[in-house]
Residue frames relative to the residue before (quaternion, step in Angstrom):
aa qw qx qy qz dx dy dz
X 1.0000 0.0000 0.0000 0.0000 0.00 0.00 0.00
X 0.6669 0.5088 -0.3209 0.4398 3.58 0.87 -0.89
X 0.6004 0.5662 -0.3586 0.4363 3.64 1.05 -0.74
X 0.6766 0.4996 -0.2952 0.4534 3.53 0.85 -1.00
X 0.6936 0.4876 -0.2841 0.4477 3.55 0.88 -0.99
X 0.6594 0.4940 -0.3076 0.4759 3.61 0.93 -0.90
X 0.6636 0.4954 -0.3141 0.4642 3.56 0.91 -0.86
X 0.6347 0.5353 -0.3246 0.4530 3.58 1.06 -0.75
X 0.6577 0.4835 -0.3108 0.4868 3.59 1.01 -0.84
X 0.6318 0.5127 -0.3388 0.4724 3.62 1.00 -0.71
X 0.6343 0.5119 -0.3372 0.4711 3.62 1.03 -0.70
X 0.6185 0.5247 -0.3433 0.4735 3.61 1.01 -0.70
X 0.6638 0.4777 -0.3072 0.4866 3.58 0.93 -0.84
X 0.6382 0.5318 -0.3247 0.4522 3.58 1.03 -0.79
X 0.6142 0.5482 -0.3336 0.4593 3.55 1.09 -0.80
X 0.6332 0.5167 -0.3308 0.4719 3.60 1.03 -0.73
X 0.6700 0.4875 -0.3001 0.4727 3.59 1.00 -0.79
X 0.6311 0.5132 -0.3251 0.4824 3.59 1.02 -0.70
X 0.6314 0.5229 -0.3337 0.4653 3.55 0.97 -0.74
X 0.6638 0.4852 -0.3017 0.4827 3.62 0.94 -0.84
X 0.6791 0.4941 -0.2998 0.4525 3.63 0.95 -0.84
X 0.8195 0.2889 -0.1352 0.4762 3.59 0.87 -0.79
X 0.2688 0.7879 -0.5184 0.1956 3.60 1.22 0.26
X 0.8415 0.1666 -0.1506 0.4914 3.50 -0.84 1.04
X 0.6743 0.4528 -0.2953 0.5030 3.59 1.25 0.03
X 0.7094 -0.4355 0.3340 0.4421 3.52 -1.37 0.18
X 0.8084 0.1744 -0.2149 0.5195 3.60 -0.94 1.07
X 0.4490 0.7226 -0.4266 0.3069 3.60 1.27 0.06
X 0.7021 0.4160 -0.2770 0.5073 3.60 1.17 -0.43
X 0.7684 0.3900 -0.1951 0.4684 3.56 0.62 -1.23
X 0.5757 0.5910 -0.3921 0.4069 3.63 1.02 -0.59
X 0.7277 0.4196 -0.2598 0.4764 3.59 0.60 -1.06
X 0.6401 0.5307 -0.3468 0.4339 3.59 0.90 -0.80
X 0.6844 0.4776 -0.2872 0.4702 3.61 0.93 -0.87
X 0.6529 0.4812 -0.3329 0.4809 3.60 0.99 -0.74
X 0.6162 0.5202 -0.3489 0.4774 3.62 1.04 -0.62
X 0.6491 0.5059 -0.3129 0.4741 3.58 0.96 -0.84
X 0.5700 0.5595 -0.3520 0.4880 3.58 1.09 -0.70
X 0.6881 0.4842 -0.2960 0.4521 3.61 0.81 -0.95
X 0.6476 0.5062 -0.3222 0.4697 3.55 0.97 -0.77
X 0.6393 0.5162 -0.3292 0.4653 3.58 0.98 -0.69
X 0.6433 0.5128 -0.3205 0.4695 3.56 1.01 -0.74
X 0.6388 0.5187 -0.3259 0.4655 3.55 0.96 -0.87
X 0.6292 0.5102 -0.3291 0.4853 3.68 0.93 -0.82
X 0.6640 0.5122 -0.2975 0.4563 3.60 0.92 -0.92
X 0.7046 0.4505 -0.2791 0.4719 3.56 1.05 -0.65
X 0.6560 0.5105 -0.3266 0.4498 3.59 1.05 -0.58
X 0.7560 0.2877 -0.1441 0.5700 3.59 1.15 -0.62
X 0.3318 -0.7686 0.5191 0.1722 3.57 -0.77 1.07
X 0.4517 -0.6382 0.5302 0.3278 3.57 -1.20 0.49
X 0.5340 -0.5763 0.4913 0.3759 3.52 -1.29 0.24
X 0.5297 -0.6143 0.4563 0.3659 3.66 -1.02 0.66
X 0.3726 0.7028 -0.5514 0.2513 3.54 -1.05 0.82
X 0.7919 0.2883 -0.2344 0.4846 3.57 -1.31 0.28
X 0.6767 -0.5068 0.2839 0.4523 3.58 1.11 0.70
X 0.6871 0.4384 -0.2970 0.4975 3.62 1.16 0.15
X 0.4890 -0.2708 -0.8121 0.1673 1.62 -1.55 1.93
X 0.7365 -0.3984 0.2848 0.4666 3.58 -1.28 0.30
X 0.7544 0.3240 -0.2808 0.4970 3.58 -0.88 1.00
X 0.5469 0.6043 -0.4075 0.4120 3.60 1.18 -0.28
X 0.6292 -0.5279 0.3947 0.4119 3.58 -1.17 0.40
X 0.5188 -0.6540 0.4624 0.2990 3.55 -1.18 0.66
X 0.5869 0.5950 -0.3644 0.4108 3.60 1.19 -0.35
X 0.5134 -0.5731 0.5323 0.3531 3.50 -1.35 0.37
X 0.4972 -0.6211 0.4944 0.3501 3.64 -0.95 0.75
X 0.4835 -0.6937 0.4589 0.2726 3.54 -1.00 0.83
X 0.7821 0.0825 -0.0662 0.6141 3.56 1.23 -0.42
X 0.3682 -0.7262 0.5349 0.2257 3.57 -1.16 0.51
X 0.4220 -0.6658 0.5471 0.2814 3.53 -1.06 0.78
X 0.6769 -0.4836 0.3459 0.4339 3.59 -1.22 0.23
X 0.6712 0.4830 -0.3150 0.4658 3.62 0.94 -0.83
X 0.6355 0.5049 -0.3426 0.4732 3.66 1.05 -0.62
X 0.6091 0.5554 -0.3482 0.4464 3.58 1.10 -0.66
X 0.6715 0.4726 -0.2928 0.4899 3.58 0.97 -0.89
X 0.6053 0.5493 -0.3452 0.4611 3.62 1.05 -0.78
X 0.6722 0.4828 -0.2948 0.4777 3.63 0.92 -0.96
X 0.6296 0.5340 -0.3270 0.4599 3.58 0.98 -0.77
X 0.6385 0.5270 -0.3057 0.4702 3.55 1.02 -0.82
X 0.6443 0.5227 -0.3094 0.4648 3.53 1.03 -0.90
X 0.6912 0.4714 -0.2935 0.4625 3.59 0.86 -0.87
X 0.6075 0.5333 -0.3529 0.4712 3.57 1.05 -0.66
X 0.6759 0.4908 -0.2969 0.4627 3.59 0.86 -0.95
X 0.7008 0.4681 -0.2927 0.4518 3.61 0.73 -0.98
X 0.6652 0.4961 -0.3276 0.4517 3.62 0.84 -0.89
X 0.6429 0.5338 -0.3206 0.4460 3.53 1.03 -0.78
X 0.6741 0.4861 -0.2904 0.4743 3.57 1.03 -0.84
X 0.6062 0.5305 -0.3533 0.4756 3.61 1.07 -0.62
X 0.6714 0.4953 -0.2886 0.4697 3.56 0.94 -0.97
X 0.6723 0.4961 -0.3196 0.4469 3.63 0.84 -0.88
X 0.6023 0.5546 -0.3766 0.4335 3.62 1.08 -0.61
X 0.7070 0.4374 -0.2812 0.4794 3.60 1.01 -0.67
X 0.5524 0.5722 -0.3905 0.4637 3.56 1.21 -0.43
X 0.7067 0.4444 -0.2523 0.4894 3.56 0.94 -0.96
X 0.5730 0.5673 -0.3785 0.4545 3.61 1.15 -0.58
X 0.6542 0.5090 -0.3011 0.4714 3.56 0.98 -0.92
X 0.6366 0.5257 -0.3304 0.4573 3.62 0.98 -0.82
X 0.7184 0.4520 -0.2656 0.4571 3.54 0.84 -0.97
X 0.5835 0.5540 -0.3669 0.4669 3.58 1.15 -0.66
X 0.6656 0.4976 -0.3278 0.4493 3.62 0.88 -0.81
X 0.6797 0.4579 -0.2719 0.5044 3.60 1.22 -0.44
X 0.3768 -0.7520 0.4368 0.3190 3.50 1.41 -0.09
X 0.3799 0.6851 -0.5044 0.3631 3.52 1.00 0.94
X 0.2437 -0.8395 0.4745 0.1034 3.51 0.22 1.40
X 0.6778 0.5026 -0.3219 0.4294 3.64 0.80 -0.86
X 0.6786 0.4652 -0.2954 0.4856 3.57 0.92 -0.84
X 0.6123 0.5396 -0.3565 0.4549 3.56 1.02 -0.69
X 0.6613 0.5087 -0.2956 0.4653 3.57 0.88 -0.99
X 0.6499 0.5288 -0.3099 0.4494 3.57 0.90 -0.91
X 0.6582 0.5100 -0.2931 0.4698 3.61 0.95 -0.86
X 0.6810 0.4867 -0.2837 0.4679 3.54 0.92 -0.95
X 0.6406 0.5274 -0.3136 0.4616 3.52 0.97 -0.89
X 0.6475 0.5101 -0.3201 0.4670 3.59 0.95 -0.87
X 0.6828 0.4960 -0.2793 0.4580 3.60 0.91 -0.90
X 0.7013 0.4217 -0.2816 0.5011 3.60 1.11 -0.43
X 0.7195 0.4795 -0.2605 0.4296 3.58 0.82 -1.01
X 0.5974 0.5781 -0.3747 0.4104 3.61 0.99 -0.77
X 0.7162 0.4189 -0.2943 0.4743 3.69 0.65 -0.91
X 0.6168 0.5543 -0.3692 0.4195 3.60 1.01 -0.70
X 0.6848 0.4669 -0.2920 0.4773 3.60 0.87 -0.89
X 0.6390 0.5118 -0.3397 0.4630 3.58 0.99 -0.73
X 0.6584 0.4858 -0.3207 0.4771 3.63 0.95 -0.77
X 0.6182 0.5278 -0.3504 0.4653 3.60 1.02 -0.73
X 0.6387 0.5335 -0.3131 0.4576 3.56 1.03 -0.80
X 0.6659 0.5178 -0.3137 0.4360 3.56 1.05 -0.68
X 0.7210 0.4169 -0.2470 0.4953 3.60 1.23 -0.38
X 0.7179 0.4056 -0.2203 0.5211 3.55 1.23 -0.46
X 0.2593 -0.8061 0.5088 0.1554 3.62 -0.01 1.27
X 0.6560 0.5373 -0.3309 0.4143 3.63 0.92 -0.80
X 0.7883 0.2905 -0.1283 0.5269 3.59 0.99 -0.76
X 0.2717 0.8073 -0.5020 0.1500 3.66 1.23 0.16
X 0.6793 0.5072 -0.3018 0.4362 3.62 0.78 -1.00
X 0.6866 0.4932 -0.2790 0.4556 3.55 0.87 -1.05
X 0.7063 0.4740 -0.2903 0.4383 3.58 0.79 -0.98
X 0.6550 0.4976 -0.3145 0.4738 3.55 0.99 -0.77
X 0.6140 0.5365 -0.3398 0.4687 3.57 1.12 -0.69
X 0.6271 0.5172 -0.3346 0.4768 3.64 0.98 -0.81
X 0.6750 0.4975 -0.2998 0.4550 3.57 0.86 -0.96
X 0.6515 0.5096 -0.3017 0.4742 3.58 1.05 -0.82
X 0.6230 0.5435 -0.3549 0.4365 3.58 1.05 -0.71
X 0.6224 0.5046 -0.3496 0.4856 3.60 1.05 -0.72
X 0.7056 0.4818 -0.2770 0.4396 3.60 0.75 -0.96
X 0.7284 0.4167 -0.2415 0.4872 3.56 0.69 -1.14
X 0.6024 0.5636 -0.3585 0.4370 3.59 1.08 -0.65
X 0.6224 0.5534 -0.3473 0.4309 3.54 0.96 -0.86
X 0.6677 0.4930 -0.3089 0.4645 3.61 0.86 -0.93
X 0.6872 0.4916 -0.3006 0.4423 3.60 0.86 -0.89
X 0.6657 0.4848 -0.2937 0.4854 3.58 0.94 -0.88
X 0.6304 0.5350 -0.3355 0.4516 3.58 1.03 -0.78
X 0.6421 0.5252 -0.3380 0.4446 3.58 0.94 -0.84
X 0.6618 0.4966 -0.3039 0.4723 3.61 0.91 -0.87
X 0.6679 0.5023 -0.3036 0.4576 3.54 0.97 -0.84
X 0.6632 0.4952 -0.3096 0.4680 3.59 0.91 -0.83
X 0.5912 0.5640 -0.3543 0.4549 3.56 1.10 -0.74
X 0.6815 0.5084 -0.2802 0.4455 3.57 0.94 -0.94
X 0.6402 0.5306 -0.3232 0.4518 3.62 1.24 -0.46
X 0.5280 0.6425 -0.4103 0.3743 3.59 1.18 -0.33
X 0.5751 -0.6361 0.3900 0.3356 3.60 -0.90 0.82
X 0.7843 0.3079 -0.1505 0.5171 3.63 0.97 -0.84
X 0.3695 0.7653 -0.4593 0.2585 3.55 1.27 0.34
X 0.3352 -0.6789 0.6064 0.2431 3.50 -1.10 0.73
X 0.5670 -0.6022 0.4046 0.3900 3.62 -1.03 0.63
X 0.6184 -0.5256 0.4177 0.4085 3.59 -1.21 0.42
X 0.6910 -0.5148 0.3145 0.3982 3.57 -1.17 0.61
X 0.6377 0.5206 -0.3438 0.4518 3.61 0.89 -0.80
X 0.6565 0.4996 -0.3105 0.4723 3.62 0.92 -0.80
X 0.6385 0.5137 -0.3413 0.4604 3.55 0.98 -0.78
X 0.6310 0.5293 -0.3278 0.4629 3.65 1.00 -0.77
X 0.6470 0.5140 -0.3169 0.4656 3.57 0.97 -0.89
X 0.6579 0.4994 -0.3152 0.4674 3.57 0.90 -0.93
X 0.6589 0.5001 -0.3197 0.4621 3.64 0.90 -0.79
X 0.6484 0.5013 -0.3171 0.4772 3.62 1.02 -0.73
X 0.6892 0.4512 -0.3041 0.4785 3.63 0.86 -0.77
X 0.6146 0.5575 -0.3577 0.4283 3.64 1.03 -0.57
X 0.6087 0.5676 -0.3584 0.4229 3.61 1.13 -0.59
């Protein structure tokens, strides 16, 4: 629960940073709104627990619950809000990078927007691999937001290079 809530709060803070970095530029409106909506979905998912089933948590029955409790319904709603927001934001940024003719970034955004839901859907039909498949789908989606934040930070005029780049510069300067 704490991971969802903390990540949701961090996404809301990240949305504020994306808004500041892209104000008045392509993806400057929808990018932050969708990242913020992602954060809200995560917070909802963290505040409300899912019903045990499909082998989650470990030891739970392998079957799908026949009905959802109210808290599981809100958890599921939060999940869908978060995932749909991430899928949409991947295409918002793909459009931004395509307009800049940045083929690699465009492909990465499009791939994330397509592969994340595919892996999550595969996880929903494969009980044996549900955790692994949803984790892979989440890595595409969450990874996009993380990598995008670092990239946008590097585009700011007064930005210091990311820590890894600083280490490389220090090593080459020696």
